C-alpha positions as CSV (number, residue, x, y, z in Angstrom):
1,X,63.9,108.8,84.2
2,X,63.5,105.5,82.3
3,X,66.6,103.8,81.0
4,X,66.3,102.6,77.4
5,X,68.0,99.6,75.7
6,X,68.7,101.9,72.7
7,X,71.4,104.4,72.0
8,X,71.4,107.0,69.2
9,X,74.3,107.9,66.9
10,X,73.5,111.0,64.9
11,X,75.3,112.6,61.9
12,X,75.7,116.4,61.9
13,X,76.2,118.0,58.5
14,X,73.0,117.8,56.5
15,X,71.3,115.9,59.3
16,X,71.4,118.1,62.4
17,X,72.7,121.2,60.5
18,X,70.6,122.6,57.7
19,X,73.8,123.2,55.6
20,X,77.0,121.2,55.2
21,X,79.5,123.3,57.3
22,X,82.7,122.3,55.6
23,X,81.2,122.9,52.1
24,X,80.0,126.4,53.2
25,X,83.5,127.2,54.6
26,X,85.2,126.1,51.3
27,X,82.7,128.1,49.2
28,X,83.5,131.2,51.2
29,X,87.2,130.8,52.3
30,X,88.7,128.0,50.2
31,X,91.6,128.6,47.9
32,X,91.7,127.0,44.5
33,X,92.3,123.3,44.5
34,X,89.6,122.1,47.0
35,X,87.3,121.2,44.2
36,X,89.8,118.8,42.7
37,X,90.1,117.0,46.1
38,X,86.3,116.8,46.2
39,X,86.2,115.2,42.8
40,X,88.9,112.7,43.7
41,X,86.9,111.8,46.8
42,X,83.6,111.4,44.9
43,X,85.4,109.2,42.4
44,X,86.8,107.0,45.1
45,X,90.4,107.8,44.4
46,X,90.9,109.1,48.0
47,X,89.1,108.7,51.3
48,X,87.2,111.4,53.1
49,X,90.0,111.9,55.7
50,X,92.6,112.6,53.0
51,X,90.1,114.8,51.1
52,X,89.2,116.9,54.2
53,X,92.7,117.3,55.5
54,X,93.8,118.7,52.1
55,X,90.8,121.0,51.9
56,X,91.3,122.3,55.4
57,X,94.8,123.3,54.5
58,X,93.3,125.4,51.7
59,X,91.1,127.4,54.1
60,X,92.1,131.0,54.3
61,X,90.3,132.6,57.2
62,X,91.0,134.1,60.6
63,X,89.4,132.7,63.8
64,X,87.2,135.8,63.9
65,X,86.0,135.1,60.4
66,X,85.4,131.4,61.3
67,X,83.4,132.4,64.3
68,X,81.3,134.9,62.4
69,X,80.6,132.4,59.7
70,X,79.5,129.8,62.2
71,X,77.0,132.2,63.8
72,X,75.2,132.2,60.5
73,X,74.7,128.4,60.5
74,X,71.4,126.9,61.5
75,X,70.3,123.5,62.8
76,X,67.0,121.6,62.2
77,X,64.5,123.6,64.3
78,X,63.1,120.3,65.9
79,X,66.5,118.9,66.9
80,X,66.5,120.5,70.4
81,X,63.0,119.0,71.1
82,X,64.2,115.6,69.8
83,X,67.2,115.7,72.2
84,X,64.9,116.7,75.1
85,X,62.5,113.8,74.3
86,X,65.4,111.3,74.0
87,X,66.7,112.4,77.4
88,X,63.2,112.1,78.9
89,X,63.1,108.5,77.5
90,X,66.6,107.7,78.8
91,X,68.1,107.3,75.4
92,X,71.8,108.4,75.1
93,X,72.7,110.5,72.0
94,X,76.2,110.8,70.5
95,X,76.9,113.1,67.6
96,X,79.2,111.2,65.1
97,X,80.5,113.3,62.3
98,X,83.1,113.4,59.6
99,X,83.0,117.1,60.0
100,X,84.8,119.6,62.2
101,X,84.6,119.5,66.0
102,X,85.2,123.2,66.6
103,X,82.4,124.1,64.2
104,X,79.9,121.5,65.6
105,X,80.6,122.5,69.2
106,X,80.2,126.2,68.5
107,X,76.9,125.8,66.5
108,X,75.4,123.5,69.1
109,X,76.4,125.9,71.9
110,X,74.0,128.4,70.4
111,X,71.2,126.0,71.2
112,X,72.5,124.9,74.6
113,X,73.4,121.5,73.2
114,X,77.2,121.6,73.3
115,X,77.2,119.0,76.1
116,X,76.3,116.2,73.7
117,X,79.0,113.6,73.3
118,X,80.9,114.2,70.0
119,X,83.1,112.2,67.7
120,X,84.5,114.3,64.9
121,X,87.7,115.6,63.2
122,X,89.7,118.1,65.1
123,X,90.3,121.5,63.5
124,X,93.3,123.4,64.9
125,X,95.6,126.4,63.9
126,X,98.5,125.4,61.7
127,X,102.1,126.5,61.3
128,X,102.3,129.4,58.8
129,X,101.9,129.8,55.9
130,X,99.0,127.4,56.4
131,X,96.3,128.7,58.7
132,X,94.4,125.5,59.6
133,X,95.1,121.8,60.0
134,X,93.0,118.7,60.5
135,X,93.6,115.7,62.7
136,X,91.3,112.7,63.1
137,X,91.3,111.3,66.7
138,X,88.4,108.9,65.8
139,X,89.9,107.3,62.8
140,X,90.4,103.5,62.7
141,X,92.8,101.1,60.9
142,X,91.5,100.2,57.5
143,X,89.0,103.0,57.4
144,X,89.5,106.0,55.0
145,X,87.1,108.2,56.9
146,X,88.2,110.8,59.4
147,X,85.7,109.5,61.9
148,X,85.0,105.8,61.7
149,X,81.3,105.6,62.4
150,X,81.5,101.8,62.3
151,X,83.9,101.9,65.3
152,X,81.4,104.3,67.0
153,X,78.6,101.7,66.5
154,X,80.8,98.9,67.9
155,X,81.6,101.0,71.0
156,X,77.9,101.8,71.5
157,X,77.1,98.1,71.4
158,X,79.8,97.1,74.0
159,X,77.1,97.1,76.7
160,X,74.5,95.4,74.7
161,X,72.5,98.5,73.6
162,X,70.6,98.5,70.3
163,X,71.7,101.3,68.0
164,X,69.7,103.8,66.0
165,X,71.6,105.7,63.3
166,X,70.2,109.1,62.1
167,X,72.0,110.3,58.9
168,X,71.8,111.5,55.4
169,X,74.7,110.6,53.1
170,X,77.7,108.6,52.1
171,X,79.6,108.9,55.4
172,X,76.7,107.0,57.0
173,X,76.5,104.1,54.6
174,X,79.0,101.8,56.3
175,X,77.6,102.4,59.8
176,X,74.0,101.8,58.5
177,X,75.0,98.3,57.7
178,X,75.9,97.6,61.3
179,X,73.1,99.3,63.3
180,X,69.7,97.9,64.4
181,X,67.6,100.7,62.8
182,X,68.1,103.9,60.7
183,X,66.2,107.1,60.4
184,X,67.3,108.1,57.0
185,X,67.4,111.3,54.9
186,X,68.4,112.0,51.3
187,X,71.0,109.5,49.8
188,X,70.9,107.3,52.9
189,X,67.3,106.4,52.1
190,X,68.3,104.8,48.8
191,X,71.2,103.0,50.4
192,X,69.0,101.5,53.1
193,X,66.3,100.5,50.6
194,X,68.9,98.9,48.2
195,X,70.7,97.0,51.0
196,X,67.5,95.8,52.8
197,X,68.4,97.8,56.0
198,X,65.6,98.4,58.5
199,X,64.8,102.1,58.2
200,X,62.2,104.8,58.0
201,X,62.6,107.8,55.8
202,X,62.5,111.2,57.5
203,X,62.6,114.8,56.2
204,X,63.8,116.1,59.5
205,X,63.6,115.9,63.3
206,X,59.9,116.5,63.4
207,X,59.5,113.1,61.9
208,X,62.2,111.6,64.1
209,X,60.5,113.0,67.2
210,X,57.3,111.2,66.1
211,X,59.0,107.9,65.3
212,X,61.3,107.6,68.3
213,X,58.7,106.6,71.0
214,X,57.2,104.1,68.5
215,X,60.6,102.6,67.8
216,X,61.3,102.2,71.5
217,X,57.9,100.5,72.3
218,X,57.9,98.3,69.2
219,X,54.9,100.0,67.6
220,X,56.7,101.6,64.6
221,X,54.7,100.3,61.6
222,X,56.6,97.5,59.9
223,X,55.5,98.8,56.4
224,X,57.8,101.8,56.9
225,X,60.8,99.6,57.6
226,X,60.4,97.1,54.8
227,X,62.7,97.8,51.8
228,X,61.0,98.3,48.5
229,X,60.6,95.0,46.5
230,X,62.0,94.8,43.0
231,X,59.3,94.3,40.3
232,X,59.8,92.5,37.0
233,X,59.4,94.4,33.8
C-alpha cells in the first residue's frame, strides 16, 4: 500500500452523517431550555462546549431509547467507499467532531467503520436526577469548542503531513484556516471563499471520492480552488 504525505481530518455531523445527531436528539428528547442555549451559542455569548454540556443535561432518554434513535441515523452513502479509497492510497483518516463519541461510534459501527480514529465529546450517564453528562477530552486552553479541531490539525502536522479538512459548518471554520486544503460543504464553502482558503466545494462523498486522487497527484484543477474575486459595482 502506498504511503501518502497527506492526512485527512473529517467532520461528522452534517458531513459524514446525513443529519446532525445532537439536533435530532434534542428535537426528540430535549426538555425545554435547550433552544435558549442554542440561541446563546449562535449569538456568540457562549462557546459550543458550554452550549452542548447544557443541552446534554436536558436530554431525557434511556440508553435503550438512545440506541433505538441512533439506529435510525444514516451516513452519506459514499463515505464507506471514500474510506476504502483513502486506505488504498495510504491516507490516514481521523474523524474530528464537536459531537458525541457514543453516537458516532455506534452509527459508524453499522457500516463497519467504528475503527476510524475519533476525537469527540464524551457522552456518559449522569448522577440522577440528570440522565446524561458531557465531558470534552479533546478541548484546549483558549478554545471554547468541545473538540479543538485546530489542535487536531497541529497534531496531524507533527510528522510533516499535509492536512485535508472535510467539513460543513461553523465548527470547522477555525481549522480550515490552518490546513493545506479543504473539501467544503454548506456554510464552510462561503467561509473558505471569503477567507481565500484553498478548497473545492462538494455536495457529498461522491465528489470527495473523485477529487481525492487528483489532490494527491497534484492534478486537481486550480480553478476549483481559487476563491471568487470581488467585482466592483
